[in-house]
C-alpha positions, 0 to 999 in steps of 0.5 A: 678890056678897054677900061682895064688896059686904059687904067693900067696905061694911065697908072703906069704913065703917072708913076713913070712921070713921078720917077722922071720928075724925081730924077730931073730934081736930083744929081742924075738929071743930065742922064734922063735924055740919053736914057730915054733915047737908049730905052726907045732905041729900035722901038717905034712907040707911036706916031704923031698924027696932029701937032708937033712934039717929040715922042719921048717917054716923058712926052708920051706920058704927058699925052696919055695923062692929059688926053681928052679922047682915048680911042682904042683902034680896032682891026678886023679878022677872019676865022673861016667865014666869021668876021670879028674885031680885036684891039690892035694894041694902038690908042688914038689919043688927042687933046689940046696943049694951050690953044693947039690940038694934038693927036697921037697914035700910041703903040702900047706894046713898044711904049711899054717895052721902052718904059721898062728898058728905061727903068732897067737902064736907070737902075730904078728897081728900088725906086719903083718899089717906093712908088708902089708899082709892079713893073714886071 
Protein backbone atom coordinates (compact mmCIF):
# COMPACT_ATOMS: atom_id res chain seq x y z
CA UNK A 1 0.00 0.00 0.00
CA UNK A 2 2.81 2.42 0.89
CA UNK A 3 4.27 2.15 -2.60
CA UNK A 4 0.95 2.73 -4.31
CA UNK A 5 -0.06 5.73 -2.19
CA UNK A 6 3.45 7.19 -2.33
CA UNK A 7 3.67 6.85 -6.11
CA UNK A 8 0.28 8.46 -6.69
CA UNK A 9 0.99 11.28 -4.21
CA UNK A 10 4.30 11.98 -5.96
CA UNK A 11 2.67 11.86 -9.39
CA UNK A 12 -0.07 14.28 -8.31
CA UNK A 13 2.52 16.62 -6.77
CA UNK A 14 4.61 16.73 -9.92
CA UNK A 15 1.62 17.35 -12.14
CA UNK A 16 0.21 20.02 -9.83
CA UNK A 17 3.60 21.77 -9.77
CA UNK A 18 3.64 21.74 -13.60
CA UNK A 19 0.20 23.35 -13.61
CA UNK A 20 1.23 25.94 -11.00
CA UNK A 21 4.36 26.80 -13.01
CA UNK A 22 2.29 27.05 -16.20
CA UNK A 23 -0.14 29.46 -14.53
CA UNK A 24 2.75 31.45 -13.04
CA UNK A 25 4.04 32.10 -16.55
CA UNK A 26 0.67 33.19 -17.90
CA UNK A 27 -1.85 36.03 -17.60
CA UNK A 28 -3.46 34.60 -14.43
CA UNK A 29 -0.22 34.50 -12.40
CA UNK A 30 -1.52 37.04 -9.87
CA UNK A 31 -4.43 34.74 -8.96
CA UNK A 32 -2.32 31.78 -7.78
CA UNK A 33 -1.76 32.96 -4.20
CA UNK A 34 -5.45 33.77 -3.69
CA UNK A 35 -6.64 30.51 -5.27
CA UNK A 36 -4.19 28.54 -3.14
CA UNK A 37 -5.42 30.21 0.06
CA UNK A 38 -9.08 29.69 -0.86
CA UNK A 39 -8.44 26.02 -1.75
CA UNK A 40 -6.77 25.41 1.64
CA UNK A 41 -9.40 27.36 3.60
CA UNK A 42 -10.74 25.23 6.45
CA UNK A 43 -8.22 22.46 5.75
CA UNK A 44 -5.18 21.64 7.86
CA UNK A 45 -2.92 20.09 5.23
CA UNK A 46 0.04 19.44 7.48
CA UNK A 47 2.31 20.53 10.28
CA UNK A 48 5.82 21.95 10.00
CA UNK A 49 7.88 19.84 12.41
CA UNK A 50 11.29 21.31 11.53
CA UNK A 51 12.32 24.37 9.52
CA UNK A 52 10.40 27.44 8.48
CA UNK A 53 8.17 27.41 5.43
CA UNK A 54 4.59 28.21 4.54
CA UNK A 55 2.23 25.32 3.89
CA UNK A 56 1.01 26.36 0.46
CA UNK A 57 0.10 23.80 -2.18
CA UNK A 58 3.20 24.73 -4.15
CA UNK A 59 5.51 24.35 -1.14
CA UNK A 60 3.97 21.06 -0.07
CA UNK A 61 4.38 19.78 -3.64
CA UNK A 62 8.04 20.79 -3.44
CA UNK A 63 8.43 18.94 -0.14
CA UNK A 64 6.81 15.79 -1.53
CA UNK A 65 8.98 15.91 -4.65
CA UNK A 66 12.26 16.61 -2.84
CA UNK A 67 11.81 14.58 0.35
CA UNK A 68 14.76 12.35 1.17
CA UNK A 69 12.72 10.34 3.69
CA UNK A 70 9.06 9.43 3.35
CA UNK A 71 7.67 7.55 6.33
CA UNK A 72 3.99 6.63 6.66
CA UNK A 73 2.74 7.24 10.19
CA UNK A 74 0.99 4.18 11.64
CA UNK A 75 -1.70 4.06 14.30
CA UNK A 76 -2.69 1.17 16.54
CA UNK A 77 -6.22 -0.12 16.89
CA UNK A 78 -7.98 -2.99 18.57
CA UNK A 79 -10.68 -5.39 17.43
CA UNK A 80 -11.64 -7.14 20.62
CA UNK A 81 -8.39 -8.56 21.96
CA UNK A 82 -6.58 -8.29 18.64
CA UNK A 83 -4.19 -5.38 18.20
CA UNK A 84 -3.54 -4.16 14.66
CA UNK A 85 -1.81 -1.28 12.91
CA UNK A 86 -3.14 0.89 10.10
CA UNK A 87 -1.92 3.87 8.17
CA UNK A 88 -3.09 7.11 9.79
CA UNK A 89 -3.18 9.07 6.51
CA UNK A 90 -0.08 11.05 7.52
CA UNK A 91 3.31 11.08 5.83
CA UNK A 92 6.39 12.16 7.76
CA UNK A 93 8.51 13.85 5.09
CA UNK A 94 12.01 15.20 5.66
CA UNK A 95 14.88 16.55 3.64
CA UNK A 96 17.16 19.52 3.20
CA UNK A 97 16.98 22.75 1.25
CA UNK A 98 20.49 24.04 0.84
CA UNK A 99 22.10 23.32 4.19
CA UNK A 100 18.89 23.65 6.20
CA UNK A 101 16.92 20.60 7.22
CA UNK A 102 13.14 20.51 7.14
CA UNK A 103 10.44 18.09 8.24
CA UNK A 104 6.75 18.06 7.38
CA UNK A 105 3.89 15.95 8.67
CA UNK A 106 1.64 15.92 5.60
CA UNK A 107 -2.04 15.06 6.06
CA UNK A 108 -2.80 13.38 2.76
CA UNK A 109 -6.64 13.59 2.70
CA UNK A 110 -6.90 17.36 3.41
CA UNK A 111 -3.93 18.02 1.10
CA UNK A 112 -5.60 16.10 -1.73
CA UNK A 113 -8.93 17.87 -1.08
CA UNK A 114 -7.16 21.25 -1.21
CA UNK A 115 -5.48 20.31 -4.49
CA UNK A 116 -8.84 19.27 -5.94
CA UNK A 117 -10.46 22.54 -4.78
CA UNK A 118 -7.59 24.52 -6.35
CA UNK A 119 -8.08 22.79 -9.69
CA UNK A 120 -11.83 23.35 -9.60
CA UNK A 121 -11.57 27.01 -8.54
CA UNK A 122 -8.88 27.70 -11.13
CA UNK A 123 -11.11 26.04 -13.75
CA UNK A 124 -8.26 23.81 -14.88
CA UNK A 125 -10.25 20.79 -16.02
CA UNK A 126 -9.04 21.27 -19.60
CA UNK A 127 -5.42 21.67 -18.52
CA UNK A 128 -5.52 18.54 -16.34
CA UNK A 129 -6.43 16.58 -19.45
CA UNK A 130 -3.42 18.11 -21.17
CA UNK A 131 -1.01 16.75 -18.55
CA UNK A 132 -2.79 13.38 -18.58
CA UNK A 133 -3.95 13.35 -14.97
CA UNK A 134 -7.20 11.86 -13.78
CA UNK A 135 -7.91 14.17 -10.83
CA UNK A 136 -11.30 12.73 -9.93
